[in-house]
A tleap script that builds the chain and sets N, CA, C and O, in Angstrom:
source leaprc.protein.ff14SB
mol = sequence {
  NMET PRO SER SER THR GLU LEU SER ASN LEU
  GLU VAL ARG CYS LEU VAL GLU GLU LEU ARG
  ARG LEU GLU GLY CYS TYR PHE GLU LYS ILE
  GLN ASP LEU GLU GLU GLY PHE LYS LEU LYS
  PHE THR ALA HIE GLU LEU VAL VAL ASN PRO
  PRO HIE ARG LEU TYR LEU THR SER TYR THR
  TYR ARG GLY LYS THR PRO SER ASN PHE SER
  MET TYR VAL ARG LYS ARG LEU ARG GLY ARG
  CLYS
}
set mol.1.N position { 13.491 8.649 3.146 }
set mol.1.CA position { 12.112 8.707 2.691 }
set mol.1.C position { 11.452 7.355 2.932 }
set mol.1.O position { 12.039 6.323 2.607 }
set mol.2.N position { 10.219 7.335 3.506 }
set mol.2.CA position { 9.549 6.073 3.789 }
set mol.2.C position { 9.204 5.319 2.500 }
set mol.2.O position { 8.937 5.915 1.457 }
set mol.3.N position { 9.221 3.985 2.615 }
set mol.3.CA position { 8.803 3.176 1.463 }
set mol.3.C position { 7.290 3.299 1.299 }
set mol.3.O position { 6.623 3.950 2.104 }
set mol.4.N position { 6.758 2.678 0.266 }
set mol.4.CA position { 5.326 2.825 -0.042 }
set mol.4.C position { 4.427 2.196 1.018 }
set mol.4.O position { 3.243 2.531 1.074 }
set mol.5.N position { 4.941 1.292 1.865 }
set mol.5.CA position { 4.106 0.659 2.882 }
set mol.5.C position { 4.297 1.274 4.265 }
set mol.5.O position { 3.577 0.920 5.198 }
set mol.6.N position { 5.250 2.185 4.412 }
set mol.6.CA position { 5.469 2.839 5.700 }
set mol.6.C position { 4.667 4.134 5.772 }
set mol.6.O position { 4.419 4.790 4.761 }
set mol.7.N position { 4.270 4.483 6.991 }
set mol.7.CA position { 3.522 5.720 7.197 }
set mol.7.C position { 4.435 6.775 7.808 }
set mol.7.O position { 5.273 6.471 8.656 }
set mol.8.N position { 4.267 7.993 7.376 }
set mol.8.CA position { 5.011 9.101 7.970 }
set mol.8.C position { 4.348 9.485 9.292 }
set mol.8.O position { 3.236 9.047 9.586 }
set mol.9.N position { 5.026 10.293 10.073 }
set mol.9.CA position { 4.467 10.769 11.339 }
set mol.9.C position { 3.166 11.526 11.125 }
set mol.9.O position { 2.227 11.385 11.909 }
set mol.10.N position { 3.106 12.318 10.083 }
set mol.10.CA position { 1.899 13.087 9.786 }
set mol.10.C position { 0.733 12.153 9.443 }
set mol.10.O position { -0.394 12.385 9.883 }
set mol.11.N position { 0.993 11.113 8.670 }
set mol.11.CA position { -0.067 10.164 8.313 }
set mol.11.C position { -0.584 9.422 9.539 }
set mol.11.O position { -1.790 9.213 9.672 }
set mol.12.N position { 0.305 9.029 10.426 }
set mol.12.CA position { -0.103 8.357 11.661 }
set mol.12.C position { -0.959 9.291 12.508 }
set mol.12.O position { -1.975 8.871 13.062 }
set mol.13.N position { -0.560 10.542 12.610 }
set mol.13.CA position { -1.339 11.513 13.383 }
set mol.13.C position { -2.745 11.684 12.805 }
set mol.13.O position { -3.725 11.728 13.549 }
set mol.14.N position { -2.837 11.780 11.491 }
set mol.14.CA position { -4.151 11.917 10.841 }
set mol.14.C position { -5.019 10.685 11.080 }
set mol.14.O position { -6.219 10.807 11.325 }
set mol.15.N position { -4.418 9.510 11.009 }
set mol.15.CA position { -5.170 8.276 11.274 }
set mol.15.C position { -5.682 8.235 12.705 }
set mol.15.O position { -6.830 7.859 12.945 }
set mol.16.N position { -4.846 8.615 13.646 }
set mol.16.CA position { -5.255 8.624 15.052 }
set mol.16.C position { -6.426 9.581 15.255 }
set mol.16.O position { -7.393 9.244 15.938 }
set mol.17.N position { -6.343 10.758 14.671 }
set mol.17.CA position { -7.437 11.733 14.789 }
set mol.17.C position { -8.722 11.183 14.177 }
set mol.17.O position { -9.801 11.345 14.747 }
set mol.18.N position { -8.613 10.539 13.026 }
set mol.18.CA position { -9.779 9.970 12.353 }
set mol.18.C position { -10.396 8.844 13.182 }
set mol.18.O position { -11.617 8.759 13.313 }
set mol.19.N position { -9.553 7.992 13.734 }
set mol.19.CA position { -10.043 6.818 14.456 }
set mol.19.C position { -10.539 7.135 15.863 }
set mol.19.O position { -11.157 6.284 16.502 }
set mol.20.N position { -10.279 8.343 16.354 }
set mol.20.CA position { -10.808 8.733 17.671 }
set mol.20.C position { -12.329 8.723 17.685 }
set mol.20.O position { -12.939 8.613 18.748 }
set mol.21.N position { -12.933 8.834 16.537 }
set mol.21.CA position { -14.397 8.781 16.455 }
set mol.21.C position { -14.933 7.436 16.920 }
set mol.21.O position { -16.106 7.327 17.275 }
set mol.22.N position { -14.088 6.414 16.921 }
set mol.22.CA position { -14.514 5.079 17.332 }
set mol.22.C position { -14.501 4.888 18.847 }
set mol.22.O position { -15.013 3.889 19.354 }
set mol.23.N position { -13.919 5.840 19.567 }
set mol.23.CA position { -13.885 5.727 21.024 }
set mol.23.C position { -15.309 5.669 21.565 }
set mol.23.O position { -16.146 6.508 21.234 }
set mol.24.N position { -15.571 4.669 22.401 }
set mol.24.CA position { -16.881 4.517 23.011 }
set mol.24.C position { -17.883 3.758 22.155 }
set mol.24.O position { -18.981 3.454 22.623 }
set mol.25.N position { -17.534 3.446 20.915 }
set mol.25.CA position { -18.435 2.697 20.036 }
set mol.25.C position { -18.335 1.204 20.331 }
set mol.25.O position { -17.311 0.719 20.814 }
set mol.26.N position { -19.402 0.493 20.037 }
set mol.26.CA position { -19.433 -0.955 20.211 }
set mol.26.C position { -19.315 -1.634 18.856 }
set mol.26.O position { -19.856 -1.164 17.855 }
set mol.27.N position { -18.596 -2.746 18.847 }
set mol.27.CA position { -18.428 -3.538 17.625 }
set mol.27.C position { -19.730 -4.260 17.316 }
set mol.27.O position { -20.336 -4.855 18.207 }
set mol.28.N position { -20.166 -4.214 16.055 }
set mol.28.CA position { -21.375 -4.926 15.658 }
set mol.28.C position { -21.062 -6.120 14.757 }
set mol.28.O position { -21.490 -7.239 15.038 }
set mol.29.N position { -20.305 -5.880 13.660 }
set mol.29.CA position { -19.965 -7.013 12.802 }
set mol.29.C position { -18.834 -6.676 11.845 }
set mol.29.O position { -18.452 -5.518 11.682 }
set mol.30.N position { -18.313 -7.718 11.218 }
set mol.30.CA position { -17.265 -7.593 10.218 }
set mol.30.C position { -17.836 -8.124 8.907 }
set mol.30.O position { -18.601 -9.088 8.901 }
set mol.31.N position { -17.465 -7.496 7.808 }
set mol.31.CA position { -17.964 -7.901 6.494 }
set mol.31.C position { -16.776 -8.037 5.554 }
set mol.31.O position { -15.954 -7.127 5.447 }
set mol.32.N position { -16.687 -9.183 4.867 }
set mol.32.CA position { -15.633 -9.384 3.880 }
set mol.32.C position { -15.954 -8.585 2.629 }
set mol.32.O position { -17.093 -8.569 2.163 }
set mol.33.N position { -14.935 -7.922 2.088 }
set mol.33.CA position { -15.053 -7.177 0.837 }
set mol.33.C position { -14.154 -7.832 -0.198 }
set mol.33.O position { -13.384 -8.733 0.132 }
set mol.34.N position { -14.243 -7.393 -1.432 }
set mol.34.CA position { -13.370 -7.930 -2.479 }
set mol.34.C position { -11.909 -7.773 -2.098 }
set mol.34.O position { -11.107 -8.685 -2.295 }
set mol.35.N position { -11.567 -6.619 -1.554 }
set mol.35.CA position { -10.205 -6.350 -1.086 }
set mol.35.C position { -10.297 -5.865 0.347 }
set mol.35.O position { -10.680 -4.718 0.579 }
set mol.36.N position { -9.962 -6.696 1.306 }
set mol.36.CA position { -10.004 -6.307 2.704 }
set mol.36.C position { -11.337 -6.623 3.345 }
set mol.36.O position { -12.022 -7.568 2.953 }
set mol.37.N position { -11.704 -5.815 4.346 }
set mol.37.CA position { -12.951 -6.041 5.058 }
set mol.37.C position { -13.439 -4.741 5.683 }
set mol.37.O position { -12.710 -3.751 5.739 }
set mol.38.N position { -14.685 -4.759 6.153 }
set mol.38.CA position { -15.301 -3.592 6.781 }
set mol.38.C position { -15.746 -3.972 8.184 }
set mol.38.O position { -16.417 -4.985 8.379 }
set mol.39.N position { -15.370 -3.154 9.157 }
set mol.39.CA position { -15.795 -3.338 10.540 }
set mol.39.C position { -16.923 -2.361 10.820 }
set mol.39.O position { -16.766 -1.155 10.631 }
set mol.40.N position { -18.048 -2.871 11.264 }
set mol.40.CA position { -19.201 -2.014 11.566 }
set mol.40.C position { -19.277 -1.812 13.071 }
set mol.40.O position { -19.305 -2.769 13.845 }
set mol.41.N position { -19.312 -0.539 13.471 }
set mol.41.CA position { -19.461 -0.158 14.868 }
set mol.41.C position { -20.805 0.536 15.023 }
set mol.41.O position { -21.482 0.794 14.028 }
set mol.42.N position { -21.199 0.840 16.243 }
set mol.42.CA position { -22.523 1.424 16.466 }
set mol.42.C position { -22.736 2.724 15.709 }
set mol.42.O position { -23.845 2.974 15.238 }
set mol.43.N position { -21.720 3.557 15.576 }
set mol.43.CA position { -21.919 4.851 14.932 }
set mol.43.C position { -21.111 5.026 13.648 }
set mol.43.O position { -21.356 5.975 12.903 }
set mol.44.N position { -20.157 4.141 13.370 }
set mol.44.CA position { -19.268 4.313 12.232 }
set mol.44.C position { -18.928 2.966 11.600 }
set mol.44.O position { -19.136 1.908 12.194 }
set mol.45.N position { -18.406 3.033 10.389 }
set mol.45.CA position { -17.913 1.846 9.699 }
set mol.45.C position { -16.480 2.108 9.270 }
set mol.45.O position { -16.171 3.169 8.727 }
set mol.46.N position { -15.602 1.132 9.515 }
set mol.46.CA position { -14.186 1.252 9.231 }
set mol.46.C position { -13.807 0.248 8.149 }
set mol.46.O position { -13.989 -0.957 8.323 }
set mol.47.N position { -13.278 0.748 7.028 }
set mol.47.CA position { -12.817 -0.117 5.949 }
set mol.47.C position { -11.319 -0.319 6.109 }
set mol.47.O position { -10.565 0.642 6.259 }
set mol.48.N position { -10.894 -1.577 6.076 }
set mol.48.CA position { -9.482 -1.936 6.196 }
set mol.48.C position { -9.104 -2.686 4.928 }
set mol.48.O position { -9.639 -3.755 4.632 }
set mol.49.N position { -8.170 -2.103 4.187 }
set mol.49.CA position { -7.692 -2.700 2.957 }
set mol.49.C position { -6.167 -2.696 3.011 }
set mol.49.O position { -5.521 -1.819 2.437 }
set mol.50.N position { -5.592 -3.690 3.711 }
set mol.50.CA position { -4.139 -3.679 3.904 }
set mol.50.C position { -3.386 -3.852 2.599 }
set mol.50.O position { -3.901 -4.533 1.712 }
set mol.51.N position { -2.230 -3.296 2.424 }
set mol.51.CA position { -1.552 -2.368 3.332 }
set mol.51.C position { -1.782 -0.922 2.946 }
set mol.51.O position { -1.074 -0.043 3.439 }
set mol.52.N position { -2.742 -0.643 2.084 }
set mol.52.CA position { -2.833 0.704 1.506 }
set mol.52.C position { -3.895 1.616 2.100 }
set mol.52.O position { -3.720 2.835 2.099 }
set mol.53.N position { -4.987 1.063 2.604 }
set mol.53.CA position { -6.079 1.938 3.024 }
set mol.53.C position { -6.660 1.546 4.372 }
set mol.53.O position { -6.720 0.370 4.730 }
set mol.54.N position { -7.085 2.560 5.105 }
set mol.54.CA position { -7.780 2.414 6.376 }
set mol.54.C position { -8.559 3.711 6.562 }
set mol.54.O position { -7.963 4.774 6.731 }
set mol.55.N position { -9.894 3.629 6.533 }
set mol.55.CA position { -10.678 4.864 6.621 }
set mol.55.C position { -12.088 4.586 7.108 }
set mol.55.O position { -12.599 3.474 6.976 }
set mol.56.N position { -12.713 5.622 7.676 }
set mol.56.CA position { -14.109 5.558 8.088 }
set mol.56.C position { -14.978 5.894 6.888 }
set mol.56.O position { -14.599 6.710 6.048 }
set mol.57.N position { -16.142 5.264 6.810 }
set mol.57.CA position { -17.018 5.485 5.659 }
set mol.57.C position { -18.481 5.352 6.044 }
set mol.57.O position { -18.815 4.792 7.088 }
set mol.58.N position { -19.336 5.868 5.196 }
set mol.58.CA position { -20.771 5.635 5.332 }
set mol.58.C position { -21.301 5.001 4.044 }
set mol.58.O position { -22.503 4.784 3.893 }
set mol.59.N position { -20.387 4.709 3.123 }
set mol.59.CA position { -20.734 4.087 1.846 }
set mol.59.C position { -21.144 2.633 2.072 }
set mol.59.O position { -20.534 1.942 2.888 }
set mol.60.N position { -22.161 2.162 1.366 }
set mol.60.CA position { -22.612 0.785 1.485 }
set mol.60.C position { -21.870 -0.078 0.473 }
set mol.60.O position { -21.993 0.112 -0.737 }
set mol.61.N position { -21.104 -1.021 0.986 }
set mol.61.CA position { -20.346 -1.936 0.134 }
set mol.61.C position { -21.099 -3.238 -0.032 }
set mol.61.O position { -21.806 -3.683 0.872 }
set mol.62.N position { -20.942 -3.840 -1.189 }
set mol.62.CA position { -21.518 -5.155 -1.424 }
set mol.62.C position { -20.518 -6.187 -0.896 }
set mol.62.O position { -19.390 -6.270 -1.381 }
set mol.63.N position { -20.934 -6.959 0.084 }
set mol.63.CA position { -20.050 -7.913 0.727 }
set mol.63.C position { -20.040 -9.272 0.047 }
set mol.63.O position { -20.850 -9.560 -0.834 }
set mol.64.N position { -19.104 -10.092 0.481 }
set mol.64.CA position { -18.994 -11.467 0.006 }
set mol.64.C position { -19.524 -12.390 1.097 }
set mol.64.O position { -19.906 -11.937 2.176 }
set mol.65.N position { -19.544 -13.681 0.807 }
set mol.65.CA position { -19.894 -14.665 1.816 }
set mol.65.C position { -18.859 -14.593 2.938 }
set mol.65.O position { -17.660 -14.568 2.660 }
set mol.66.N position { -19.296 -14.558 4.200 }
set mol.66.CA position { -18.344 -14.411 5.300 }
set mol.66.C position { -17.349 -15.579 5.364 }
set mol.66.O position { -17.714 -16.744 5.209 }
set mol.67.N position { -16.092 -15.225 5.595 }
set mol.67.CA position { -15.048 -16.235 5.753 }
set mol.67.C position { -15.093 -16.788 7.177 }
set mol.67.O position { -15.800 -16.262 8.035 }
set mol.68.N position { -14.334 -17.848 7.415 }
set mol.68.CA position { -14.243 -18.407 8.770 }
set mol.68.C position { -13.689 -17.363 9.737 }
set mol.68.O position { -14.129 -17.279 10.883 }
set mol.69.N position { -12.723 -16.568 9.271 }
set mol.69.CA position { -12.158 -15.512 10.110 }
set mol.69.C position { -13.237 -14.510 10.519 }
set mol.69.O position { -13.335 -14.142 11.690 }
set mol.70.N position { -14.042 -14.073 9.559 }
set mol.70.CA position { -15.102 -13.097 9.852 }
set mol.70.C position { -16.119 -13.671 10.831 }
set mol.70.O position { -16.560 -12.976 11.747 }
set mol.71.N position { -16.490 -14.919 10.646 }
set mol.71.CA position { -17.455 -15.547 11.552 }
set mol.71.C position { -16.879 -15.647 12.964 }
set mol.71.O position { -17.593 -15.435 13.944 }
set mol.72.N position { -15.590 -15.970 13.068 }
set mol.72.CA position { -14.922 -16.050 14.366 }
set mol.72.C position { -14.919 -14.682 15.056 }
set mol.72.O position { -15.228 -14.577 16.243 }
set mol.73.N position { -14.568 -13.640 14.301 }
set mol.73.CA position { -14.522 -12.286 14.869 }
set mol.73.C position { -15.910 -11.847 15.310 }
set mol.73.O position { -16.060 -11.281 16.393 }
set mol.74.N position { -16.919 -12.095 14.500 }
set mol.74.CA position { -18.290 -11.724 14.874 }
set mol.74.C position { -18.702 -12.393 16.174 }
set mol.74.O position { -19.271 -11.753 17.058 }
set mol.75.N position { -18.416 -13.670 16.286 }
set mol.75.CA position { -18.817 -14.441 17.460 }
set mol.75.C position { -18.107 -13.940 18.720 }
set mol.75.O position { -18.722 -13.861 19.783 }
set mol.76.N position { -16.836 -13.606 18.611 }
set mol.76.CA position { -16.042 -13.226 19.781 }
set mol.76.C position { -16.169 -11.749 20.171 }
set mol.76.O position { -16.049 -11.420 21.351 }
set mol.77.N position { -16.406 -10.865 19.215 }
set mol.77.CA position { -16.342 -9.428 19.511 }
set mol.77.C position { -17.668 -8.694 19.492 }
set mol.77.O position { -17.717 -7.543 19.924 }
set mol.78.N position { -18.734 -9.293 19.018 }
set mol.78.CA position { -20.019 -8.581 18.930 }
set mol.78.C position { -20.415 -7.995 20.276 }
set mol.78.O position { -20.409 -8.693 21.290 }
set mol.79.N position { -20.760 -6.711 20.285 }
set mol.79.CA position { -21.221 -6.040 21.479 }
set mol.79.C position { -20.116 -5.530 22.390 }
set mol.79.O position { -20.402 -5.018 23.473 }
set mol.80.N position { -18.857 -5.658 21.973 }
set mol.80.CA position { -17.734 -5.196 22.811 }
set mol.80.C position { -17.215 -3.847 22.339 }
set mol.80.O position { -17.360 -3.482 21.172 }
set mol.81.N position { -16.608 -3.113 23.266 }
set mol.81.CA position { -16.017 -1.820 22.937 }
set mol.81.C position { -14.684 -2.029 22.280 }
set mol.81.O position { -14.014 -1.061 21.921 }
savepdb mol mol.pdb
quit
């Protein structure tokens, strides 16, 4: 039985199906959250809260002041697929 941080084959398959919506989208920005961060793409937003959550959302989160990591990612990836 997988530990609490491992994903089963079924969970990986569901994640892949969910994340296929990001194909062809362009990266716009990253936003720091209280726990994890949110990646904004042209048509979708992806919340990453390691190691427990990864999901697409349309919910508006209240962000924090951007970290150096977030500023670096924004500068390097904005406008890329």
